[in-house]
C-alpha positions as CSV (number, residue, x, y, z in Angstrom):
1,X,0.1,0.0,-0.1
2,X,1.4,3.4,-1.0
3,X,1.4,6.4,1.3
4,X,-1.7,8.1,-0.4
5,X,-3.9,4.8,0.3
6,X,-2.5,4.5,3.5
7,X,-3.5,8.5,4.4
8,X,-7.0,7.6,3.0
9,X,-7.3,4.6,4.8
10,X,-6.4,6.4,8.1
11,X,-8.7,9.1,7.3
12,X,-11.7,6.9,6.8
13,X,-11.0,5.1,10.1
14,X,-10.3,8.5,11.8
15,X,-6.9,7.0,12.9
16,X,-5.4,10.6,13.4
17,X,-2.2,9.3,15.2
18,X,-1.2,6.8,12.4
19,X,-2.0,9.4,9.9
20,X,0.1,11.8,11.8
21,X,2.9,9.2,11.6
22,X,2.9,8.8,8.0
23,X,2.9,12.6,7.3
24,X,5.8,12.9,9.7
25,X,7.9,11.0,7.3
26,X,9.2,13.6,4.7
27,X,9.4,10.8,2.1
28,X,5.9,9.6,2.6
29,X,4.7,13.2,2.5
30,X,6.5,13.7,-0.9
31,X,5.0,10.6,-2.4
32,X,1.6,11.6,-1.2
33,X,2.0,15.0,-3.1
34,X,3.1,13.1,-6.2
35,X,0.3,10.4,-5.9
36,X,-2.6,10.8,-8.4
37,X,-5.0,10.2,-5.5
38,X,-3.6,13.4,-3.7
39,X,-6.5,15.4,-4.8
40,X,-8.7,12.9,-3.3
41,X,-6.8,12.9,0.1
42,X,-7.0,16.7,0.1
43,X,-10.6,17.1,-0.2
44,X,-11.4,14.1,2.0
45,X,-9.0,15.7,4.7
46,X,-10.6,19.1,4.4
47,X,-14.1,17.4,4.5
48,X,-13.1,15.6,7.8
49,X,-11.9,18.9,9.3
50,X,-15.2,20.5,8.5
51,X,-17.3,17.5,10.1
52,X,-15.1,17.7,13.2
53,X,-14.6,21.3,13.3
54,X,-16.7,21.7,16.6
55,X,-15.1,18.7,18.2
56,X,-11.9,19.1,20.4
57,X,-9.4,16.6,18.9
58,X,-6.0,17.0,20.0
59,X,-4.7,14.2,17.5
60,X,-6.8,16.0,14.7
61,X,-5.1,19.2,15.4
62,X,-1.6,17.5,15.4
63,X,-2.3,16.0,11.9
64,X,-3.8,19.5,10.7
65,X,-0.7,21.3,11.9
66,X,1.5,18.9,10.7
67,X,0.1,19.2,7.0
68,X,0.5,22.9,7.3
69,X,4.0,22.6,8.3
70,X,5.1,20.0,5.6
71,X,3.1,22.8,3.2
72,X,5.5,25.5,4.2
73,X,8.7,23.6,4.4
74,X,10.7,25.2,1.5
75,X,12.3,21.5,0.5
76,X,9.1,19.6,0.6
77,X,7.0,19.0,-2.8
78,X,3.9,18.5,-0.8
79,X,1.7,21.7,-1.6
80,X,-2.1,22.3,-0.5
81,X,-4.2,23.9,-3.0
82,X,-5.1,27.3,-2.0
83,X,-8.6,26.5,-1.3
84,X,-7.5,23.8,1.0
85,X,-4.9,25.9,2.6
86,X,-7.3,28.4,3.7
87,X,-9.7,25.8,5.1
88,X,-7.0,24.3,6.9
89,X,-5.8,27.8,8.4
90,X,-9.4,28.6,9.2
91,X,-9.6,25.4,11.2
92,X,-6.3,25.9,13.0
93,X,-7.0,29.6,13.6
94,X,-10.5,28.9,15.3
95,X,-8.8,26.3,17.5
96,X,-5.8,27.9,18.5
97,X,-5.3,31.5,17.1
98,X,-1.8,32.0,16.0
99,X,0.0,34.5,13.7
100,X,1.1,32.1,11.3
101,X,-2.6,31.1,10.5
102,X,-4.1,34.5,10.6
103,X,-1.4,35.7,8.0
104,X,-2.7,32.8,5.6
105,X,-6.1,34.0,6.0
106,X,-5.6,37.6,4.5
107,X,-8.5,39.8,4.1
108,X,-10.4,37.9,6.8
109,X,-11.8,40.5,9.7
110,X,-11.1,38.2,12.7
111,X,-7.4,37.5,11.2
112,X,-6.9,41.2,10.7
113,X,-8.1,42.2,14.4
114,X,-5.8,39.3,15.7
115,X,-2.7,40.4,13.6
116,X,-3.3,44.0,14.7
117,X,-3.5,43.2,18.5
118,X,-0.5,40.9,17.9
119,X,1.6,43.8,16.4
120,X,0.5,46.0,19.3
121,X,1.4,43.4,21.8
122,X,4.7,42.8,20.2
123,X,5.5,46.5,20.0
124,X,4.9,46.8,23.9
125,X,7.3,44.0,24.4
126,X,10.0,45.8,22.4
127,X,9.4,49.0,24.6
128,X,9.5,47.1,27.6
129,X,12.7,45.4,26.8
130,X,14.1,48.6,25.7
131,X,13.2,50.3,29.0
132,X,14.5,47.2,30.9
133,X,18.0,47.6,29.1
134,X,18.1,51.3,29.7
135,X,17.1,51.0,33.5
136,X,18.8,48.0,34.1
137,X,15.9,46.3,35.6
138,X,14.2,42.7,35.2
139,X,11.1,41.9,32.9
140,X,8.7,39.9,35.1
141,X,6.7,36.6,34.4
142,X,3.7,38.5,32.9
143,X,5.8,40.9,30.7
144,X,5.9,44.0,32.8
145,X,8.8,45.7,34.5
146,X,9.6,44.4,37.9
147,X,10.9,46.8,40.3
148,X,11.9,44.5,43.1
149,X,15.3,45.0,44.7
150,X,17.8,43.6,47.0
151,X,16.6,44.7,50.6
152,X,20.5,45.2,51.5
153,X,20.8,47.8,48.5
154,X,23.8,45.3,47.2
155,X,25.5,46.2,50.3
156,X,27.7,42.9,51.6
157,X,28.1,44.7,55.0
158,X,24.3,45.4,55.5
159,X,23.7,41.7,54.6
160,X,26.6,40.6,57.0
161,X,25.0,42.6,59.9
162,X,21.6,41.1,59.4
163,X,22.9,37.7,59.2
164,X,24.9,38.2,62.3
165,X,21.9,39.6,64.1
166,X,19.7,36.6,62.8
167,X,22.3,34.2,64.4
168,X,22.6,35.9,67.6
169,X,18.7,36.9,68.1
170,X,17.1,34.2,66.1
171,X,13.6,34.7,67.9
172,X,13.5,38.6,67.3
173,X,12.0,40.6,64.4
174,X,14.8,42.1,62.1
175,X,14.0,45.0,60.1
176,X,16.8,46.0,57.5
177,X,16.8,49.3,55.8
178,X,13.6,50.6,57.7
179,X,12.3,53.9,57.4
180,X,12.6,56.3,60.6
181,X,8.8,57.0,60.6
182,X,8.2,53.0,61.0
183,X,10.2,52.8,64.2
184,X,10.0,56.5,65.6
185,X,6.6,58.5,66.2
186,X,6.3,61.1,63.8
187,X,5.4,63.5,66.6
188,X,8.9,63.9,67.0
189,X,8.9,66.5,64.0
190,X,7.3,69.0,66.5
191,X,10.8,69.1,68.2
192,X,12.7,69.2,64.7
193,X,13.6,72.3,62.4
194,X,12.1,71.9,58.9
195,X,15.2,70.5,57.4
196,X,15.5,67.7,59.9
197,X,11.8,67.1,60.0
198,X,12.0,66.6,56.0
199,X,15.1,64.2,56.5
200,X,13.1,62.2,59.1
201,X,10.5,61.2,56.5
202,X,13.3,60.4,53.8
203,X,15.8,58.7,55.9
204,X,16.1,54.8,57.0
205,X,18.1,52.7,59.4
206,X,20.4,49.9,58.4
207,X,19.1,47.5,61.1
208,X,16.4,47.6,63.7
209,X,15.9,44.8,66.3
210,X,12.1,44.6,67.3
211,X,11.0,42.6,70.4
212,X,8.7,40.0,69.0
213,X,6.4,40.2,72.1
214,X,5.9,43.8,72.5
215,X,6.7,44.7,68.8
216,X,8.8,47.8,70.1
217,X,12.1,48.5,68.7
218,X,15.1,47.8,71.0
219,X,18.3,48.1,69.0
220,X,19.1,50.6,66.4
221,X,22.2,50.1,64.4
222,X,23.7,52.2,61.7
223,X,26.6,51.2,59.6
224,X,29.3,53.9,58.7
225,X,31.8,53.8,55.7
226,X,34.2,56.2,53.8
227,X,31.1,57.2,52.0
228,X,29.6,58.8,55.1
229,X,32.8,61.0,55.5
230,X,31.4,63.1,52.5
231,X,30.3,66.7,53.8
232,X,26.6,66.0,52.7
233,X,26.5,62.7,54.3
234,X,28.2,64.3,57.4
235,X,25.2,66.6,57.7
236,X,22.8,63.8,57.2
237,X,24.5,61.6,59.9
238,X,24.3,64.6,62.3
239,X,20.6,65.1,61.7
240,X,19.9,61.2,62.2
241,X,22.0,61.6,65.5
242,X,19.9,64.5,66.5
243,X,16.6,62.7,65.8
244,X,17.5,59.5,67.9
245,X,18.8,61.6,70.8
246,X,15.5,63.8,70.9
247,X,13.6,60.6,70.6
248,X,15.4,59.2,73.5
249,X,16.7,56.2,71.7
250,X,20.4,55.1,71.4
251,X,21.8,54.7,68.1
252,X,24.7,52.5,67.6
253,X,27.1,53.3,64.7
254,X,29.6,50.7,63.4
255,X,32.3,51.3,61.1
256,X,33.3,48.9,58.2
257,X,37.2,48.1,58.6
258,X,38.7,48.0,55.1
259,X,39.4,44.5,53.5
260,X,38.1,42.8,56.8
261,X,35.2,40.4,57.3
262,X,32.8,41.9,59.9
263,X,30.3,39.4,60.6
264,X,32.2,38.2,63.9
265,X,32.8,41.7,65.1
266,X,28.7,42.2,64.3
267,X,28.0,39.1,66.1
268,X,30.1,40.3,69.4
269,X,28.7,43.9,69.2
270,X,25.1,42.5,69.1
271,X,25.6,40.1,72.0
272,X,27.1,43.0,73.9
273,X,24.5,45.8,73.1
274,X,21.2,43.9,73.0
275,X,19.1,44.0,76.3
276,X,15.8,42.3,76.1
277,X,12.9,44.8,76.8
């Protein structure tokens, strides 16, 4: 039995899996295209598609997409007639709308709407990728810009401080890079000048240790470095010190020693300075 007869037999018996297997062999597909009974196969196949177009048959979809794939392959001698190609594309488009099918259905209103929507979506993706590259941020799962960041601001020292506190005080709440307005009552602004009050709402603390029973902050730690020696930052440090002093709280400052791991020093400091409230 030749490939064309095999295909007709499998069509008649609705044996889509075997039909797909035969068509998956390029030699069989070429033999089918050259067979005198090819036109019969094409007509019968399209008729079968129409008869089953309201049914969900993954096997039939596989065969239909495989036939289109063979038709489009540049080295294949298998070619559908224009009429059969449009009917096949219509069937596939109705089941699973895709650009490849829509382009074949030139002039079809549904296909035009789909292609325009697809063009807009593609342009949005291109624009998002461009913005992502310019801002050096990731694109999330749903294709939107993802603005999450490292809670330690990519600072190894801040991460070391957090890990040291977690090791020494595993049962307490640790707040890294937390806003001063989260741990200090904003009523303090009544006792601050305008610039310090503005700074209060903008400023953060490197690490705050919070009692897990009372939910009150009990240890306040700020990490210093050579960056803090700049005049602007010295002014900010002065304002932060003033805020804690007026708030009646002790701000502990630790300075990073150059080229030295600090985690053990952080552990010793926390053990020495933390007193449960």
